[in-house]
N, C-alpha and C positions, 0 to 999 in steps of 0.2 A: 322051729322058725318057719319052715316051709309051710306047715299046716296053718300057722298064724297068718302068713301072707295070703294063703288061699282064702281064709275066712274074710280077711280085709277086702280082697278083690271081689269076693262074692257079695259082700255087703254093699260095696260101691256099685256093683252091677244091679243089685236089687233096688237100691235107692234111685239109680238112673231109670230103671224100668218104672218105678212108682211115679217119678217125676214125669216121665214121658207119657204115662197113662192119662195124665190130665189133658194132654194135647188131643187125645182121641175120644174124650168123652163127648158124645153127640149132643147137639142142641135140638131139643124137640119142640116143635110148634104145638101149642095147646089150643083148646077150643077158644074162639073169640067169645067175649062176654061183654054185653053193654057197649059194643063197638070197640073195645080195647083188644089189642093183640097181646098174646102171652107166650112165653117161652120158658123151657125148663132144662136144666142140666142136673141129672141125678148123680150124687156122689155120697157114698156111705163112709167116707173117711172119718167124719165126726158126726155126733148126734146133734147137728145144728142145721138151721135153714136160714138163708139170706134172701131177702126179697127186695126188689127195687121197683118202684112205680115212677116211670119217667113221664112227665106231663109237658106237652108243648105249650109252655107258659113261662118262658124265660124273659130275661131283661129286655130283649128286643121288642117286646110288646108293651113296654112302659109308655104311657101317653106323654105327649109333650108337656114339659114343665113338672112332671111327676116321676122322675127317675127314682127308682127304689121301690116302686109300687109292687112289682112282681116279687121282689125279695121279701118285702114286709108281709105280703099275702101269705107266703109260705111259712115264714118265720113265726108268725102269730097263730098258726094252726094248732100248735101244741100248748097254747096259753089259755085254753078253755074250749070245751066241746060239748055238744049234746049227744049223749050216748043212750044206750038201752035203759040205764038206770038214772036218767035225768042229766042235769048239767054237771060236768066234771071241771073243777078248777085247775089251774096250772099246778098247784101243789098236789092235788089228787092224781093228776096225770103223772107227775114225777114219781110219786109214791108207787103207783101201779107199775110203772116201768122198772123201778128198783126191785119191787117185790117179785117180778117175773124174771129178774136177771137178764133182761133184754135190752136192746138198744133200738131206739126209734129216732131217726134224725131227718132233718129237712134242709135242703140247700137249693140254691138257684144259681144258674150260670147264664150265659148269653142266650142259649137256645132253649133250655128246658129247666123246669123245676123237678127236683128229685126227692122222693120219700123213700127212706131205706129202713128195713126192719131186720134185726138179727135176733134170733131166738133159738132156744133149744127146740129140737124137733118133736119133743114129746107133745102129744096132741093137746092136752089141756092147757099147756103153757103157750104153745104157738097159736092156738085158737084165741086166747085172751089177748095176745099181742096183736094179732090180725084185727080183732074186734076193735081194739083201741085205735089202731091206725086207720081203720075204716071210718071211725067217727071223726078223726082229724081231717081226712080227705073230704068227707061229705058234709060235716056240720060244725065247723069252727064257729065260736060265738062272736068273736071280734068285739070284745067288751071295750067300751069307749074309754074307761079309765086306764085299762092296760095298754090300749093303743097309744094314748097320750104319754104314758110312762115310757113306753118303748121308743116312741118318736124322740123324746128328749134324750134318752140314752143313746140312740143312733146319732143324733145331732152332736152330742158331746164327743162321741167316737170319731165322727167326721172332722170336727174341729181339731182334735188331737192328731188325726191322720194327716191333715194338711201341713203339719209341722215336720213330717217325715219325707225325706227326698224320694224314697222308693214309691210312695203313694202318688206324689205329685208327678213324678216321671211317667208312671204307667197311665195315669189319668190323661195327661197331655198327649202321650204317644197314641193312645186309643183314639182320641179326638182327631189327631192328625191323619192317622191311617184310614179310619172309617168315614171321615168327612160328615156327610149328611145322613149316613145310614144309622139306624137306631142304636147299634152297638157302640157308637161313638160316645154316647151319653153315659155319665156316671152320676150316682146320687150326690146331691149337694144339700147344704143346710136348708136352702130355699125349697128344693123339690120335696124333701122329706116333710118339712113343715106344711106343705100344701096337701099332703095325702090325708084324706078323710075316711071315716068309718064306712061311708057309702061307697067310696072308691074301692076299698078292700072287698066289700061284699059283692060289688058288681064285677070286679075282676075275677073273684073266685067263681061266681056263677057263670061267667062267660067262658072261662078257660078250663075249669076243673070238671071235665066230663069225659065219658068213656072213649069217644072217638078221637080224643087227643092224648090218650094214654097208651103206654106200652109197659107190660109187666114182665120182669125177668126174675126167675127163681133158680137158686143153686143150693143143693143140700140134700139132706137125708129124708126125702119125701118122694113118693111115686107119682105117677101121672094123675091118678084119681085124687090123691090128697092135694096136689097142686091146684087142680081145677076147683076143688072145694074151697081152698083158701082164696082163690081169685074171686069166686062168687061172693064170698063173705066180705072181701075188701070192697067190692064195687056194687053191692046190692042196693045202696042208697044213692049211687051216682047216676045222674042222667046220662042217657046214651049219646045225646047230641044237643045242639042248641042253635042259637041264632048265628048267621054267617059272620065270620071275622074278616076284617079288612086285610087284603093281601099286603105283605110287607113290600116296601119299595125295593127296586133293584139296587144292588151294591155297585157303586162306581169303582171300577177296577184300576184305580190309581193311574190316570193318564200322565203322560210326560209333562212335567212342570218345571219352571225355573227353580234354581236352587233356593232362592229366598222365599219361595212359597212351599217348600217341602222340608226345610230345616229351621228349627227354632232353638234358641238358646235362652235358658231360664236362669236368671240370677237366683242364687239360693245360698244361705249361710251354712255352708257345709265344707268340711275339709276334703271331701271326696267329690270328684266329678262323676256323675251318673249318666251313662250314655245308652241310648236305645236306637236301633236302626232296623227297619223292616218295611213290610208292605203286605197287602192282602195276597192270599195264595189259594191253594186248592181245597176242595171238599174231600172228605175221607174216601168217598167212593170213586174218586178220580183214578183212571187207569195208571197214571204216573205216580201214584202215592208211594209205591215201593222204591222206585228209583230215587225219589226225593228223600225218603227215609234213610236209605243206605248212603246216599250222597251227603246228607246232613250229618250222619255219624262221623264221616271223615272231616267235614268242614268244622263243626263246632259242637256236635252232640256226643262225641266219644270221650269227653273228659281229657285226660292227659295225652291221649293219642290223637287228638284233633289238631287240625292245622291252625286254628285260631289260638289254641293254647300254646302251640309251639312258637308262633310268631309274636304273640302279645306277651306271654309270660316268660317262656323259657329263653327266648333270644334277647328280649329287651327288658324284662322285668317291669312291665307297665301295669300289670294287674295281677291280683292273686287268682282270680277266676274270670273266665270269659266263656260265653256260650252262644249257641244258636239252636233254634228249633222250629219245626213246623207244628202248628196246632190246628189240624183240620177239623171241620165240623160237618154238620149235615148238609149245609148249603154253601158254605164258604169257609175259608180258613185264613191263617195269618202266618207269615214268616217273621221271626224276630231274632235279633242278635243283640248282645249287651255286655256291659262290663262296668266296673267301678275302678277309678284310678285316682291318683293325687290330683288335686284341682289344677295344678300348674302343668299337668301332663295330658290334659283332656284333648287338646288338638292333635297331639302326636298319637295318642291311643286311638282316636277316631280315624286318623289317616291310615294307621296300620290295620285296624279292623276292616275298614272299607276296602283297602287294596287287596287284602287277603280274600275277602268275599268276591271281589271283582275278578281276581285271578282264577278263583275256583269256577265261577260262572263261565269264564272264557275258555279255560283249558280243561276243566274237569279233573277227576282223580287219576292217579297212576294205577297201573295194574296191581302192584303190591298193596297199595292203600285199599283198593276195592276188595281184594282177597281177604285182607285182615279184617275189614269192616264186616263183611258178610259172615266170617267165621265167628266174630265176637257176638253179633246179633243172633245167629243161629244157636250158638252154645249157651247164650244167656236166656234163650226163650223159656226154658222150663221155670226160671225164676219169675216169669211174668204170670204164671198160672199155677203156682204151687200151693195156693190155699183158696178157700171158698170166696173170700172177698175179691181176690184178684181175678178169679174165674168170673165172678159177677161183673166186675169192671169190663172184662172182655166181652161177655155176652151182651151187656148193656150197650157197649159201643157198636157191636155188630148189628144188633137189631135196630138201634136208633138210626144208624147210618144206612140201613137197607143193604147190608153186605150179605153175601152167601152164608148160609148157616154152617158150612164146613170151613169157614175162614180160619179158625184155630188149628184145624187139622192140616191145612195147606200153607200156613203162614211161613214156615221155614223154607218151603219149596219156592214160594214167591220171592223171598229174599235171595235165595241161591240163584235164581234165574236172572237177576239183575245184571246187566252188562255195562261196560264202560260207556258205550254210545248212548244207552238209555239214560244214564245219570247225566251226561253232558247235555243231551237234548232236552231233558226235563228241566234242568236248571236254567238253560238258555230260554226255554219257552215260558217259564213262569216267574223268573226273577230278572230284574234289570236295575242297574245302579241308578239310572236316571229316573227311576220311579220309586226308589227307596225314600221313606220318610225318616228323618233324623231328629232326635231330641237330645240336647246336651244340657244337663242341669248342674249348676254349681261350679263349672269350670271357670278359671280366671282367664281374662283376655290375654292373648299372647300375640 
């Protein structure tokens, strides 16, 4: 029995060491190519390689009246390309990806478009995957018939989404929080219908170029192999292009009367859906870690959070309630939310608001701070325990211009957070008289 216990303890220790090893894998900066920056984390745990190309071509660059253009530009890049062997159709692209056993995906957020490749690291397979992705990046065909088909499909999806309270709430909340800033806009039937083939081609030409790209690689490749893949990916990409108009400054939610910052939306729903929040900090803000730790206590820690205690456990107003900071490269957002019975909407909002206000005013207790830091530090290995999670971290670090040793010092930065830092940060960046509030579906009380 004693020997068995020793084996179990040894196994746990080894697993801990293996998990911890992820935290000290260095991020290497690779050679710049065609104006793009590139970074690598070498890991031999699996014979796989994960690649991300981040392009400064997100939704914030959608022109007026054509929200959804950035998303469509990226989404249609795998529906037809001009490759080394001529034009490949969407069916041929899908067949090639399946034959390789690879994944190639495209997505668009507020700040950036992202192309991701996941392949076996065997040279012949990874080279084919990279070659196909390179064609998507540099030479999408944007076939008019396919564009029209996908526009109609998107319009149908939007009409269906407008019947869902979660979609309507988030759409109205973004508009209220961001005001006239481009991130306030979301695609509509009208804006999608207005997008033309010329729009897609011009957007791609304007934004998909080397000086707007960052490449992150994680996996079973060395530095020379990584540089080779980068050159293959970008060999047909222009290094730069015409100047792009600077985005407007974000209005940081000035103090407004309640009737200008709270909206109530009638909706045929048995549940009241509530969102409250405001613009907040960028990821590289020095107060990021105090806000991270503080929010774990407020609403990010699940059943150990204050919001969960006040809203669910003490009053039974909602099954779930949350809060989070979503920082970006240039700005971010703080948001809290819940769903409750439609006749409890006003009470749930009052409890949620008062809990947030009290936390801003008083901050956490010493025991809450200690527990939050312990949970975040102990859970950190799970944030980097596979290649995809490592890639997520590397991508965030390089996109937001953070130090390359951020993963190595993350837990130390959490541990260093003090009570005063949390209180000062919340009072500096959050204020109840600047919070935007959307209540959808609640009955008048």
